C-alpha positions as CSV (number, residue, x, y, z in Angstrom):
1,X,8.8,17.8,40.4
2,X,6.0,15.8,42.9
3,X,3.0,15.0,42.6
4,X,0.0,17.0,43.3
5,X,-0.8,17.0,47.1
6,X,-4.6,17.6,48.1
7,X,-5.1,18.7,51.5
8,X,-8.5,17.9,52.2
9,X,-10.2,14.6,53.8
10,X,-10.1,11.9,51.2
11,X,-6.4,12.8,50.3
12,X,-5.1,8.8,49.7
13,X,-8.4,8.7,47.6
14,X,-7.9,11.0,45.4
15,X,-3.8,10.6,45.6
16,X,-4.4,6.7,44.1
17,X,-7.1,7.8,41.4
18,X,-4.8,10.3,40.4
19,X,-1.8,7.8,39.9
20,X,-4.9,5.7,38.2
21,X,-5.1,8.5,35.6
22,X,-1.6,9.2,35.4
23,X,-1.1,5.6,34.6
24,X,-3.5,5.1,32.1
25,X,-2.8,7.9,29.6
26,X,1.2,6.8,30.1
27,X,-0.3,3.1,28.8
28,X,-3.1,4.4,26.3
29,X,-1.0,7.3,24.7
30,X,2.0,3.9,24.5
31,X,-0.1,2.8,22.6
32,X,-1.4,5.8,20.6
33,X,1.9,6.5,19.5
34,X,3.1,3.2,18.2
35,X,0.3,2.5,16.6
36,X,0.2,5.3,14.3
37,X,3.6,4.2,13.1
38,X,2.0,0.3,12.8
39,X,-0.8,1.9,10.4
40,X,1.8,3.6,8.6
41,X,3.8,0.0,7.6
42,X,-0.2,-1.1,7.1
43,X,-0.2,1.7,4.9
44,X,2.8,0.3,2.8
45,X,2.4,-2.7,3.1
46,X,-0.6,-2.1,1.3
47,X,0.8,0.3,-1.6
48,X,-0.9,2.9,-0.5
49,X,-0.9,6.3,-1.9
50,X,1.4,9.0,-0.2
51,X,-1.6,11.2,1.0
52,X,-2.8,8.8,2.6
53,X,-0.3,8.6,5.4
54,X,-0.9,12.4,6.5
55,X,-4.9,11.2,6.0
56,X,-5.0,8.6,9.0
57,X,-4.5,12.1,11.1
58,X,-7.2,13.4,9.3
59,X,-9.7,10.6,9.8
60,X,-8.8,10.3,13.8
61,X,-9.6,13.9,14.0
62,X,-12.1,14.3,12.4
63,X,-13.9,11.8,14.5
64,X,-12.9,14.6,17.4
65,X,-14.9,17.3,15.3
66,X,-17.9,15.2,14.3
67,X,-18.1,14.2,18.2
68,X,-17.0,17.5,19.6
69,X,-20.9,18.4,21.0
70,X,-21.5,15.3,22.5
71,X,-18.5,14.2,23.7
72,X,-18.7,17.0,26.6
73,X,-22.1,16.2,27.4
74,X,-20.8,12.7,28.0
75,X,-17.8,12.8,29.9
76,X,-20.6,15.2,32.5
77,X,-23.1,13.2,32.6
78,X,-21.2,10.0,33.2
79,X,-18.4,9.2,36.0
80,X,-15.2,10.4,34.2
81,X,-13.1,7.5,35.4
82,X,-15.9,5.0,33.3
83,X,-16.0,7.6,30.2
84,X,-12.1,7.1,30.2
85,X,-12.2,3.4,30.6
86,X,-14.8,2.8,28.1
87,X,-12.7,5.0,25.8
88,X,-10.0,2.5,26.2
89,X,-12.2,-0.4,24.8
90,X,-13.3,1.3,21.9
91,X,-9.3,2.2,20.9
92,X,-9.0,-1.9,21.6
93,X,-12.0,-2.4,19.1
94,X,-11.0,0.1,16.1
95,X,-7.5,-2.4,16.7
96,X,-9.1,-5.3,16.2
97,X,-10.9,-3.7,13.1
98,X,-7.3,-3.1,11.7
99,X,-6.2,-6.6,12.3
100,X,-9.5,-7.6,10.6
101,X,-8.3,-6.2,7.4
102,X,-10.7,-2.9,7.6
103,X,-9.4,0.1,6.0
104,X,-7.2,1.6,8.1
105,X,-8.3,5.2,7.8
106,X,-11.9,3.8,8.8
107,X,-10.6,2.2,11.7
108,X,-8.8,4.7,12.9
109,X,-11.5,7.0,12.7
110,X,-13.1,4.7,15.2
111,X,-9.9,4.8,17.4
112,X,-10.7,9.3,16.8
113,X,-13.6,8.5,18.4
114,X,-12.5,6.4,21.4
115,X,-9.8,9.6,22.1
116,X,-12.6,12.4,21.6
117,X,-14.4,11.1,24.2
118,X,-11.6,10.7,26.4
119,X,-9.9,13.5,25.9
120,X,-13.0,15.4,28.0
121,X,-12.8,12.7,30.5
122,X,-9.2,12.6,31.4
123,X,-8.6,16.6,31.7
124,X,-11.8,17.7,32.8
125,X,-11.3,14.4,35.7
126,X,-8.5,16.6,37.3
127,X,-10.3,19.6,38.0
128,X,-12.5,17.4,40.2
129,X,-9.8,15.8,41.9
130,X,-7.6,19.2,42.7
131,X,-7.6,22.6,43.5
132,X,-7.3,25.6,40.9
133,X,-3.4,25.9,42.7
134,X,-2.5,22.5,41.8
135,X,-3.0,22.0,37.7
136,X,-0.3,23.1,36.6
137,X,1.7,20.6,38.0
138,X,-1.0,17.8,37.7
139,X,-1.1,19.2,34.2
140,X,3.0,18.7,34.1
141,X,2.7,15.5,35.2
142,X,0.2,14.9,32.4
143,X,2.0,16.2,29.7
144,X,5.6,14.5,31.5
145,X,3.8,11.1,31.0
146,X,2.7,11.7,27.6
147,X,5.6,13.4,26.0
148,X,7.5,9.9,28.1
149,X,4.9,7.7,26.4
150,X,5.6,9.6,23.1
151,X,9.0,8.7,22.9
152,X,8.6,5.1,23.9
153,X,5.6,4.5,22.2
154,X,7.8,5.9,18.9
155,X,10.6,3.7,20.1
156,X,8.3,0.5,20.5
157,X,6.4,1.5,16.9
158,X,9.6,1.2,15.2
159,X,11.1,-1.6,17.0
160,X,8.1,-3.6,15.6
161,X,8.1,-2.1,12.0
162,X,11.9,-2.9,12.2
163,X,12.6,-5.6,9.8
164,X,15.9,-6.1,11.8
165,X,14.1,-7.4,15.1
166,X,12.6,-10.6,14.8
167,X,8.8,-10.7,15.2
168,X,6.4,-13.9,14.0
169,X,4.1,-12.4,11.5
170,X,1.3,-14.8,13.3
171,X,-1.7,-12.6,11.9
172,X,-0.5,-12.8,8.0
173,X,1.7,-9.5,8.7
174,X,4.5,-8.2,10.5
175,X,2.1,-4.6,10.9
176,X,-1.2,-6.7,11.8
177,X,1.0,-8.7,14.4
178,X,2.2,-5.2,15.5
179,X,-1.4,-3.7,16.0
180,X,-2.4,-6.8,18.2
181,X,0.4,-6.3,20.8
182,X,-0.7,-2.8,20.5
183,X,-4.0,-3.5,21.3
184,X,-3.0,-5.0,24.8
185,X,-1.8,-1.9,25.7
186,X,-4.9,-0.4,25.5
187,X,-6.3,-3.4,27.8
188,X,-3.8,-2.1,30.6
189,X,-5.0,1.3,30.6
190,X,-8.6,-0.1,30.9
191,X,-7.0,-2.1,34.2
192,X,-5.4,0.8,35.7
193,X,-8.8,3.0,35.1
194,X,-11.3,0.6,36.5
195,X,-9.9,0.7,39.7
196,X,-10.4,4.3,40.3
197,X,-14.1,4.7,42.2
198,X,-16.8,5.9,40.4
199,X,-17.7,8.9,41.5
200,X,-20.2,11.5,40.4
201,X,-21.4,12.8,37.6
202,X,-20.3,16.7,37.1
203,X,-24.1,17.3,35.6
204,X,-26.1,14.0,35.4
205,X,-29.0,16.2,32.8
206,X,-26.3,16.4,30.7
207,X,-27.8,13.9,28.1
208,X,-31.1,14.3,28.7
209,X,-31.7,16.6,25.9
210,X,-29.8,15.2,23.0
211,X,-31.5,17.7,20.5
212,X,-29.7,20.2,22.7
213,X,-26.6,19.0,22.7
214,X,-25.1,21.1,19.3
215,X,-26.8,24.6,20.7
216,X,-25.1,24.3,24.3
217,X,-22.0,23.0,22.5
218,X,-21.8,26.1,20.1
219,X,-23.1,28.2,23.3
220,X,-20.0,27.3,25.6
221,X,-17.7,27.7,22.7
222,X,-18.9,31.7,22.4
223,X,-18.5,31.6,26.5
224,X,-14.9,30.4,26.1
225,X,-13.8,32.8,22.7
226,X,-15.1,35.7,24.8
227,X,-13.1,35.9,27.8
228,X,-10.0,36.9,27.2
229,X,-7.3,34.6,29.1
230,X,-9.9,31.6,27.7
231,X,-9.6,32.9,23.8
232,X,-5.4,33.7,24.3
233,X,-5.3,29.9,26.1
234,X,-7.5,28.6,23.5
235,X,-5.4,30.0,20.4
236,X,-2.4,29.1,21.4
237,X,-3.4,25.0,22.3
238,X,-5.2,24.6,19.0
239,X,-2.0,26.0,17.0
240,X,-0.1,24.0,18.8
241,X,-1.5,20.4,18.0
242,X,-2.2,21.5,14.9
243,X,1.6,22.5,14.6
244,X,2.5,19.2,15.9
245,X,0.5,17.0,13.9
246,X,2.2,18.4,10.8
247,X,5.2,18.8,12.6
248,X,4.8,15.0,13.2
249,X,4.9,14.1,9.3
250,X,7.2,16.2,7.9
251,X,9.7,15.4,10.4
252,X,9.3,12.0,9.1
253,X,9.6,13.1,5.5
254,X,12.7,15.6,6.4
255,X,14.4,12.5,7.7
256,X,14.0,10.2,5.1
257,X,14.9,12.9,1.9
258,X,18.0,14.7,3.9
259,X,19.2,13.0,6.5
260,X,18.3,9.6,4.7
261,X,17.2,7.4,7.5
262,X,14.3,4.1,7.2
263,X,11.3,4.6,8.8
264,X,12.5,2.9,11.9
265,X,14.9,5.3,12.2
266,X,13.1,8.2,11.0
267,X,10.2,7.9,13.7
268,X,12.9,7.3,16.8
269,X,14.3,10.8,15.3
270,X,10.8,11.9,16.9
271,X,11.6,11.3,20.1
272,X,13.8,14.2,19.8
273,X,11.2,16.2,20.5
274,X,9.8,14.2,23.0
275,X,12.8,14.5,25.2
276,X,12.2,18.1,24.8
277,X,9.0,18.5,26.0
278,X,9.7,16.7,29.1
279,X,12.3,19.5,29.8
280,X,9.8,21.9,29.0
281,X,6.8,20.9,31.1
282,X,9.1,20.1,34.2
283,X,10.1,23.9,33.9
284,X,7.0,24.9,34.1
285,X,5.3,23.2,36.7
286,X,8.4,24.2,38.7
287,X,8.7,27.7,37.6
288,X,5.3,29.4,36.1
289,X,2.6,29.7,38.0
290,X,-0.7,30.1,36.6
291,X,-1.1,33.8,36.9
292,X,1.4,33.9,34.8
293,X,0.8,31.7,32.2
294,X,0.6,34.6,29.0
295,X,3.9,35.9,29.7
296,X,5.3,32.5,27.5
297,X,3.5,33.3,24.5
298,X,6.9,34.6,22.9
299,X,8.2,30.8,22.7
300,X,5.9,30.3,20.3
301,X,7.7,33.0,18.0
302,X,10.7,30.8,18.7
303,X,9.2,27.8,17.9
304,X,8.8,29.0,14.4
305,X,11.9,29.9,13.9
306,X,13.5,26.8,15.0
307,X,10.9,25.1,12.5
308,X,12.4,27.5,9.8
309,X,16.0,26.2,10.7
310,X,15.2,22.8,9.6
311,X,16.4,23.9,6.0
312,X,19.8,24.7,7.3
313,X,20.2,21.4,8.7
314,X,21.7,18.3,7.2
315,X,23.2,16.1,9.9
316,X,21.6,14.0,12.4
317,X,23.4,15.3,15.3
318,X,22.1,19.1,14.3
319,X,18.1,18.0,13.9
320,X,18.6,16.6,17.2
321,X,19.2,19.3,19.1
322,X,17.1,21.6,17.0
323,X,14.3,19.5,17.4
324,X,14.8,19.2,21.2
325,X,14.6,22.7,21.4
326,X,11.6,22.8,19.6
327,X,10.2,20.2,22.6
328,X,11.3,22.0,25.3
329,X,10.0,25.9,23.5
330,X,6.7,23.7,23.3
331,X,6.4,21.8,26.8
332,X,7.1,25.3,28.5
333,X,4.7,26.5,26.2
334,X,1.5,24.4,26.6
335,X,1.3,23.2,29.6
336,X,0.2,26.3,31.7
337,X,-1.9,26.7,28.4
338,X,-3.6,23.6,29.4
339,X,-3.5,24.5,32.9
340,X,-5.2,28.0,32.4
341,X,-7.8,27.0,30.2
342,X,-8.8,23.7,32.0
343,X,-9.1,26.8,34.7
344,X,-11.2,29.2,32.7
345,X,-13.2,26.8,31.8
346,X,-14.4,24.8,34.9
347,X,-15.0,28.3,36.3
348,X,-17.3,29.5,33.1
349,X,-19.3,25.9,32.6
350,X,-18.7,22.2,33.3
351,X,-15.7,20.9,33.1
352,X,-16.4,18.2,30.1
353,X,-17.6,21.0,28.1
354,X,-15.0,22.9,28.4
355,X,-12.6,20.3,27.1
356,X,-14.7,19.3,24.4
357,X,-14.9,22.9,23.4
358,X,-10.9,22.6,23.6
359,X,-10.7,19.6,21.4
360,X,-13.3,20.4,18.9
361,X,-11.5,23.6,18.2
362,X,-7.7,21.8,18.2
363,X,-8.4,18.9,15.8
364,X,-10.5,21.5,13.7
365,X,-6.9,23.5,13.7
366,X,-5.0,20.3,12.7
367,X,-7.3,19.0,10.2
368,X,-7.0,22.3,8.1
369,X,-3.1,21.9,8.5
370,X,-3.2,18.7,7.7
371,X,-5.4,18.9,4.8
372,X,-3.3,21.4,3.3
373,X,-0.2,19.8,4.0
374,X,-1.8,16.7,2.4
375,X,-2.3,19.0,-0.8
376,X,1.3,19.8,-1.2
377,X,2.2,16.5,-1.1
378,X,-0.4,15.4,-3.1
379,X,1.2,17.7,-5.8
380,X,4.7,17.2,-5.2
381,X,5.8,20.7,-3.6
382,X,9.7,20.0,-2.6
383,X,10.1,20.1,1.3
384,X,11.9,22.5,1.8
385,X,9.1,25.2,-0.1
386,X,6.8,23.2,2.7
387,X,8.7,23.8,6.0
388,X,9.7,27.2,5.3
389,X,5.7,28.2,4.8
390,X,5.4,26.3,7.9
391,X,7.1,27.8,10.2
392,X,6.3,31.0,8.6
393,X,2.8,30.0,9.5
394,X,3.8,29.3,12.6
395,X,5.0,32.6,13.4
396,X,2.7,34.5,11.9
397,X,0.2,33.2,14.0
398,X,1.8,34.0,17.2
399,X,2.7,37.2,16.5
400,X,-1.2,37.3,15.6
401,X,-2.2,36.1,19.5
402,X,0.0,38.0,20.9
403,X,-1.4,41.1,19.2
404,X,-4.4,40.0,20.2
405,X,-3.1,40.2,23.9
406,X,-2.0,43.3,23.4
407,X,-5.5,44.2,22.5
408,X,-7.2,42.8,25.3
409,X,-5.0,44.4,27.5
410,X,-5.6,48.2,26.4
411,X,-9.1,47.1,26.4
412,X,-8.7,46.6,30.1
413,X,-9.1,42.6,30.2
414,X,-6.8,41.3,32.1
415,X,-6.0,37.8,33.5
416,X,-8.7,37.4,36.3
417,X,-7.2,37.3,40.0
418,X,-5.7,33.5,40.4
419,X,-5.0,31.5,43.2
420,X,-1.0,31.6,44.0
421,X,0.8,28.5,43.9
């Protein structure tokens, strides 16, 4: 897979900018994923209740939902490279508050606020730098780098929290020291994007009427949900990321109870999903043009079936194989769907607003599923029924999306003509 190459006059400058965005995404995502393990460690050190572990992500996604009407406007009103810089600094501030012993849930909400503004800027800048026919390849690069950073971030977080590895408790606890080390990665991400030229804003007037931002956001959301390819891709990405958020905690719990692994070992097991996602993303970039994105919807059904198969797995090597397969199908599905959603959003509205709508829907779905999972944990529901419920939910939701797509086709609502890759 080769980086997307623009044929316009400032080709070299745009390629450098794209590489800087990719590098910033790598270091920021590396810190994000390692920080989750460190934050869980902080909760364990403070003897927090079990429901607070999924609540970390609940507070994170709550920031997305609350700030969604404003995040897209910020990304459109300011140069997107500057927004990416500022959001990494906000995440760094969240780490500082964790170290200062602010409650982990509140500090994680601030980190979520940084992420909420980061998403529209990161994905929006791709559609500004590259033509539509290169968006799948660009998204594949972003997804591959993200998944590799997930793999390495989980490993890094596990290593930092592994009592068998020497780490001076310079800040009073191992988890606090780990958090301080991870904060430097946000600084590196900010430094990467600081070298990108500011560029022009998509809509300098986006913040000129703050009172109308919520109304404009609702209008944009209606536009995307009424657009046939927009609503299909939005439904799929929302289902995928919410399912991934819950699966992350299910895997940790499953690895501890069924496979008898420690937190550090269980976190490493999540890397199997990341390996599969890299393979799936590469395959999508190589063989899936934008106009064929919806043909991959049946992969979502297979993901649900693989989740259900977890109840039959009781050995580490089988678990690794099942998780790699789950990741591969996920990467193959979500990369084209992200590209399709960006393309349609860029045609229908300002790019920052379309990504903010996407983030809002995905985060709201994550909030709902994490709340359900947290309630199941608080009610002491056994792991096996939880996995079965989760797998059936994913498969059932994908069946509904497939039926939705068939209904659109019968109403003569096919995908619009898209440029060949």
